[in-house]
Every structure is written in structure tokens, then in C-alpha cells.
C-alpha positions as CSV (number, residue, x, y, z in Angstrom):
1,M,-11.6,-3.5,7.7
2,Q,-15.0,-2.3,6.6
3,S,-15.9,0.9,4.8
4,S,-19.1,2.9,5.3
5,G,-20.4,1.5,2.0
6,A,-22.3,-1.7,1.6
7,S,-19.5,-3.7,0.0
8,V,-17.4,-6.0,2.1
9,D,-15.7,-7.7,-0.8
10,R,-11.9,-7.6,-0.8
11,I,-9.0,-8.3,-3.0
12,T,-5.9,-9.1,-1.0
13,L,-2.3,-9.0,-2.3
14,T,0.1,-10.4,0.3
15,G,3.9,-10.5,0.4
16,I,4.9,-8.4,-2.6
17,E,8.7,-8.4,-2.2
18,V,10.7,-5.6,-3.8
19,F,14.2,-4.2,-3.4
20,G,14.0,-0.5,-2.5
21,R,16.0,2.4,-1.2
22,H,13.9,3.9,1.6
23,G,15.0,5.1,5.0
24,V,16.3,8.1,6.9
25,L,19.9,6.8,7.1
26,A,22.2,7.4,4.2
27,H,23.3,3.7,4.0
28,E,19.7,2.6,3.6
29,R,19.3,4.8,0.5
30,E,22.8,3.9,-0.8
31,Y,22.6,0.1,-0.4
32,G,18.8,-0.5,-0.3
33,Q,17.0,-3.4,1.2
34,R,14.1,-5.7,0.8
35,F,10.6,-4.4,1.5
36,V,7.4,-6.5,1.6
37,V,4.0,-4.9,0.9
38,D,0.5,-6.2,1.6
39,A,-2.6,-4.5,0.3
40,V,-6.3,-5.2,1.0
41,L,-8.7,-3.4,-1.3
42,E,-12.4,-3.1,-0.6
43,V,-14.2,-3.2,-3.9
44,D,-17.6,-4.4,-5.0
45,L,-16.9,-7.7,-6.7
46,A,-20.6,-8.6,-7.6
47,A,-20.2,-7.7,-11.3
48,A,-17.0,-9.7,-11.7
49,A,-18.5,-12.7,-9.8
50,A,-21.5,-12.7,-12.2
51,S,-19.7,-11.9,-15.5
52,D,-16.3,-13.7,-15.1
53,D,-14.9,-10.7,-17.0
54,L,-11.6,-9.1,-15.9
55,A,-12.9,-5.7,-17.0
56,D,-15.4,-5.9,-14.1
57,T,-12.8,-6.1,-11.4
58,I,-9.4,-4.8,-10.3
59,D,-6.5,-6.4,-12.4
60,Y,-4.4,-7.4,-9.5
61,G,-1.6,-8.6,-11.8
62,S,-1.3,-5.0,-13.1
63,L,-1.7,-3.5,-9.7
64,S,1.0,-5.7,-8.2
65,G,3.4,-4.5,-10.9
66,D,2.5,-0.9,-10.1
67,I,3.1,-1.5,-6.4
68,A,6.5,-3.0,-7.1
69,A,7.4,-0.1,-9.3
70,I,6.5,2.4,-6.5
71,V,8.7,0.5,-4.0
72,A,11.6,0.2,-6.5
73,G,11.2,3.8,-7.6
74,E,11.5,7.1,-5.8
75,S,13.2,6.9,-2.4
76,F,11.3,8.0,0.7
77,D,12.7,8.7,4.1
78,L,9.7,7.0,5.9
79,I,7.9,3.8,5.2
80,E,4.8,5.7,6.2
81,R,5.2,7.8,3.1
82,L,5.8,4.7,1.0
83,A,2.6,3.1,2.3
84,G,0.8,6.3,1.4
85,A,2.1,6.3,-2.1
86,V,0.9,2.7,-2.5
87,A,-2.5,3.6,-1.0
88,D,-2.8,6.5,-3.5
89,R,-2.1,4.1,-6.4
90,C,-4.7,1.7,-5.2
91,L,-7.3,4.4,-4.7
92,A,-6.6,5.8,-8.2
93,D,-9.2,3.3,-9.4
94,P,-12.6,4.7,-8.4
95,R,-14.0,1.2,-7.9
96,V,-11.8,0.9,-4.8
97,H,-13.8,2.0,-1.8
98,A,-11.0,1.7,0.7
99,V,-7.5,0.2,1.1
100,E,-5.3,-1.0,3.9
101,V,-1.6,-1.1,3.1
102,T,1.1,-2.6,5.2
103,V,4.8,-2.0,4.4
104,H,7.2,-4.4,6.1
105,K,10.8,-3.5,6.6
106,P,12.5,-6.7,7.7
107,A,16.0,-5.3,7.9
108,A,15.2,-2.0,9.6
109,P,18.3,-0.7,11.5
110,L,17.3,-1.0,15.2
111,P,19.4,-1.0,18.4
112,V,17.6,-4.3,19.4
113,V,16.9,-7.6,17.7
114,A,13.5,-7.5,16.0
115,E,12.0,-9.6,13.2
116,E,10.8,-6.5,11.3
117,V,9.2,-3.1,11.5
118,S,6.0,-2.5,9.7
119,V,3.5,0.3,9.1
120,T,-0.1,-0.2,8.3
121,L,-2.4,2.6,7.1
122,R,-6.0,2.6,5.9
123,R,-7.5,5.1,3.5
124,D,-10.9,5.3,2.0
125,G,-12.1,6.8,-1.3
126,G,-12.6,10.2,0.4
127,Q,-8.9,10.3,1.0
128,R,-7.7,9.9,-2.6
129,G,-4.3,11.5,-3.0
130,S,-3.9,12.2,0.7
131,A,-0.4,10.8,1.0
132,A,1.0,13.7,-1.0
133,T,-0.8,16.3,1.2
134,E,-0.6,14.7,4.6
135,T,0.1,17.2,7.4
136,G,1.4,14.6,9.9
137,D,-1.4,15.6,12.3
138,P,-2.6,12.4,13.9
139,S,-6.1,13.8,14.3
140,Q,-6.3,13.8,10.5
141,S,-5.9,10.0,10.3
């Protein structure tokens, strides 16, 4: 994952586990299930590396709590939409140049045995707020 900008620094949050009520099927929304979220943020970390000051970087403790609140909050039919909401939150900080979000759904109801289903999306700063306005047109991705 590399944005068009010069920064290749990343902050990675892996395996944020949260109970949520997302899915197309009624029982998924009624009973809920575990979701796992990974987020990779491209951000220039030079200032934080030099200053050792939390104000010069993304507070990943706070961000992880916000991601958990999104997963535990409003129900979405699709994990694609859930991933978009997480991406929007990450991009709310203008220091984030790009983000890649993966939402894992380990207990997805499938007609076959599978470890999990996951969706990964990538957004850059030019797509801030795009999850709320996506058209579903693959040419827009």
C-alpha cells in the first residue's frame, strides 16, 4: 500500500475484536457475532519520530476505541459498508494520507465450510467521507 505522497510510514492496528450486529440475514442482526478489524494508516511519522510527542502522531489508543464503537454501534447489512465507515473515521484526521481497512467476519453464514469472510478496502485522503456516498459502481473504486 503506497499513496501518491512521499510518506510511506504506517500505523497498523491488527485484530481489533468486537461484537457487532451486521449482516443481511435477520438472525445476524438479532444475535450478532464477532468481527475482527485491521487498519493500516499511511501517515508521515517524521515529526513524532523526532519529538517523541503523542500530539505529533495518530493516537492509536483512541482510534482503536473509535473503531470498536463503530463495529458495536449502528448495524449495516454489508461488511463493505462497515469497512467504509471505519475508513471514514480513520480519514477524519487530515494527517492520514490513506487507509486500508479489512473487516473479518469469522462466523459468516455460508453454505460451505470456510474459516472466514473478509473485505478489504483502500481509501486515500481524496476519498474522505466516500463510504456514505458510494454508488456501488466498481469503476469508482
